[in-house]
N, C-alpha and C positions, 0 to 999 in steps of 0.2 A: 679526344674528339668524340662527341656523342654519337651513339649508334642511331640508326633509323627508328628502332623501337623506342629508345629513350626520347627522341624528338617527338615521336607520335604521342607518347605518354605525356610529355610536357604540354603539347598542344591541347590534348584532351583535358588536362588539369586546368589550363588557362581558360579554356572554353567553359568549364564548369564554374570557375571562379567568377567569370563574367555573368554567368547564369545566376549565381548567388546574389550579386549586386542587383541584377535586373529583377529577380524575384522579390528582393526587398523593396525596390521601387514600386512594383505592382501591388504589393501588400499595403504600402503607404497610400497608394492611390485608391485602392479598393476599400480600405478601412481606415478612417481618419482618427479613430479613438484608440485607447490602450487595450491590450489584450485582457488585462485585469486592472482594477483600480490601483493596484500596487505600482504599475508602470507609470501612471500619471503622477502618483505621489513621489516616486523616485526622481522623476524629472523636476517637479516643483522644488523639492528639497535641494537638488543639485543646483538649480538656478538661484535659490534663495541663500545658499551657503555663503555667498560673498557678503551678505548683510548679517547673516546669523551663522557664524563660524562653527557653532556646535553641530551643525549638520555635517561638517567634515569629519566628525568623530562619532556621530550617532550610531548606536548599535543596530537599530532597526533599519536606518537608511543605508548602512554599510559605507565605511570610509572610502573604499576603493571605487565604489559607484559614484560618490560625490566628486572625487578627484578626476575620474575619467570623463564625467559628463558635465562638470562645472562650466567649462568654457563653451562647448557646443550648446548647452542649454541657454546661454545668454542670447543666442541667435534665434531662439524660439523652439517650439515643440517639433516642428517639421525637421529642423536642422538636427536636433537631438536624436530623432528617430533615424535619420539618414546616417548619423554617426554610429548608431547602434547597428545598422546594416553593415557598415565597414568593420565594426568590432566582431560581429558574427562571422563575416567572410574571412577575416584574419584568422579566426580560430580554425576554419576549414583549411586555409592555406598552410598553417603551421602543422596541422595534423597530416596533411599530404607530405610535407617535408619529413615528418617523423616516419611515415610509412616508407619513404624512399631510403632513409637511413637504416631502417630495419630490413630492407630487402624484400618488402611485400610486392608480390607480382601484381602488375597493373595498379600501381600505387594511387593513380588518379581516382580510382574507384572510391577511396575514402571520402572524397568531396561530396558526391551525391548521398553517400551513406550518412554524412554529417548533416547536409541540408535537409534531407527528407525524413529525419527523425521527427515524428509528428508533433511531439510536445515542443521541441525546439523550433520547428517550422512556424508554429503559431506565434512565437516571440521573436522571430528573425528581425523584424523591424520595430521592436519595442524596447523601451528603456527599463526592462526587467534586469534582475541581477544574474540570472542563470547563464545567459549567453556570455556575459563578461567573465564569470567564473570559469566557464568552459574554455575561453580563449587563454586565460592565464594558465590553466591546467595544460592546455596544448603547448604553450610556450615552455613550461617546465618539463614536459615530456620530451620535447625536441632538444632542449638543452642537455637533458640527461643522456639520451641515446647518442648525442653528438660528442659525448665525452666531457662536457662542461658540467660536471655533476654538482659542484657547489653552487653554480648559478641556478641549476634546477631546484636545489633545496631552498635557496633564498626566494625564488619565485613562488614556490609552494607555501612558504611562510606567510605570504600576503593573502592567501586564499580566504582565511577567516574574515578579512576585510571586505570580501565580496559576498560570501554565503556562509551560513552556519555549518555547512558540510565540510568546511575547510579543515577543522581539527581531525576529521576522519582521514583525510588525505595525508595530513601531517603524520598521523599514527602509522599509516602504511609506509610512508617515506622514511620515517624513523627506523622502523624494522629493517627496511632495505639498506639503509645506511650502516646499520650495525652488522649486517651479514655480508654485504657486498665488498669484495676486494677492490672495487673501483674507488672506495673511500679510504683505503689503507690496508696494509698487509695484516695487521693485527687488530684485535678489538680495542686495545688501548689507543691505537692510532685513529680508529674510526669514531670512538665515543665522543671526543671533544668536538668533532665536526657536526654532530647532531645539534649543537647550539645554533647553527645557522637556521634551523627550523623555527627559532624564536625571534628572528629578525623582524618580521612583520608585526608581531605583537608588541615588540619593544618600541617600534616606531609609533604604533597606535597609542601606547601608554605615554610616550613622550609627548605626542601631539595633544593628548588629553590634559596633561599637566600644563602645557603651554597655552592651550586655548581656553580650557575650563578651569584651570587651577586645581584640578583634581586628578591625580594619577590613577585613581580607582574609579574613574568616570564609567568605565565599562560595567563594572560590578554594580555601581549605584543606579545605573539606568538600564539594567537588563530587562527587556520587555516580556519575556516568556516565563510563565510559572512552571516549575517542574511537574506539577500535577494539575488536575482540574478538568482535563478533556474539554477545553473551551469549544472546539469544533467537532466534538463527538469522537467516536472510536470506529475502528474497522476490524476486519477479520485478519488472521495471519496470512491469508492468501490474497489480500486486497490488491497489493502491488503486482503480484503475479498476474492477476486478471487484467491489469492495466498495461501489461507489456506491449500489446498492440498499439496502445496510445503513446507509449514511451518511444518505442523503436519504429513504429509504423507497421501495419499488419502484414505488408508484403516483405519488408526488410527484416522482420523479427527473426525468422528462421536462420538466415546466415549470421545474424548477430549472435544468437545463442550458440550456434555451431562453432563460431570462431573463438568463443571464450576459452574452451579447453586447450587448443593448441597454444594460445598465449600464456595460459597458466602453466603449461608443461615446460616452457622455455624460460630458463633463469633470467635471461636478458629482458624478457617482456612480462614477467609474472606480475610486476607491480601495476601494469596497465589494467587488466581486468580486476585486480584486487581492490583498487580504489572504488570501483563501481560496486562490486559484490559486498564489500564491508558496509558501504553506505546503504545498500539495498536492505541488508539485514537489520541495521540500526534503525532505519526509517520504518521498517515493518514492526519492530518492537515499539517504537514511539507511537505509531498509529494504532496499534493493537491495544496498548494500555493508556492511550490518551495523555502522553507526556510532552512537555515543552511546546505546547500549542501546535502540535502536529495537525495538519488539516487534510492529509491524505492525497495531496495533489501529485499527479503524474509528472508535472513540470519540474519537480525537484531533481529528477534524474537526467534532465537535459543538461545539467551542470557537468555531466560526465560524457558529453557528446564525443569528445576525442577518443575515449576508451571504446565507446560503442561503435564509432565509425571504423576504427582499426579492427575491431572484432568482426564487424560486418564484412569488410574487405577480405580478411583472412578466411572467414566462413564461406564466402562466395567462392573463393579459389578452391577451398577444400571440397565443396559440393560439386564444383565443375569437374573435379577428378573422378567423381562417382557417376557422372552422367554417361549415357551411351557414347560410343566413340565419335559418332557424327556430331553430336552436340559438344563433345569435349574439344573437337577441332575448332569449333566456333568460339568457345570460351576456354582456351587453354589456361592452365593455372597450376602453380605450385603455391603452397601456403607461404613459406618463407624460404628465401634462398639460403 
């Protein structure tokens, strides 16, 4: 039987999830257009994929985006945007469930930390690919911490079909699979299981062969040049200066504070690692003008689950350092 504290936490979480949907509705009412032109393009390609199936395997469009939005897009742009609100809200709900599994105190707090990340908030009701990536990542994290580790690996394998940051997550997951006893007692037992990380790409290649008659469709239609700095370049600290835009200026401090406790704990190390690796790689790409990097803060909203979990943990840790009167208002331990 659930305790009064658990019931209170569940009510708070459900209230915040309702707020997530309501916020999306307000954003749709307030702004009728796409956050960026990319959002409109993704919607149109998903809608048109029924007549032009190549959009189901398009590298720029992202196959996962086409599959998830193809049916709602038939009902129009407003319907597709409301579907995007539900996708974003699902990501917040899955992250909350992950926090519960990890024993984060006041786990409901991850939902506002998810919603109020500034870069993600701007796309909450838009047909961009970052919120979809974040939701699939949240599902993979929940599967992993719930003990369904192979399901988590398979979900992660489909992330390249949503965003080009997918391979970075796969790399972190692969290392985790090789060292974690959850995947087998010995390295020889764990190594074959890493093949699950190729599931999504195998499906993409098979679909390319069936739809376009070209199993190398991805390679032949790769849209980004390795060099050329099409959108210019930035400084090595460009994304550091954009952390207030990524996390939100108020929430940035607890997010940064929470990274270290998650890194120290073996069970949660993979959560901040997927964000930190991508942060370093994107910094290199933007600094040297590689692969069409444009220096957008929105890239990191793809890792909203990791940042939300870090924010909730950081908030609890900061609450421990407050004066006793405030500590009684915001009691907290980092992880049970």
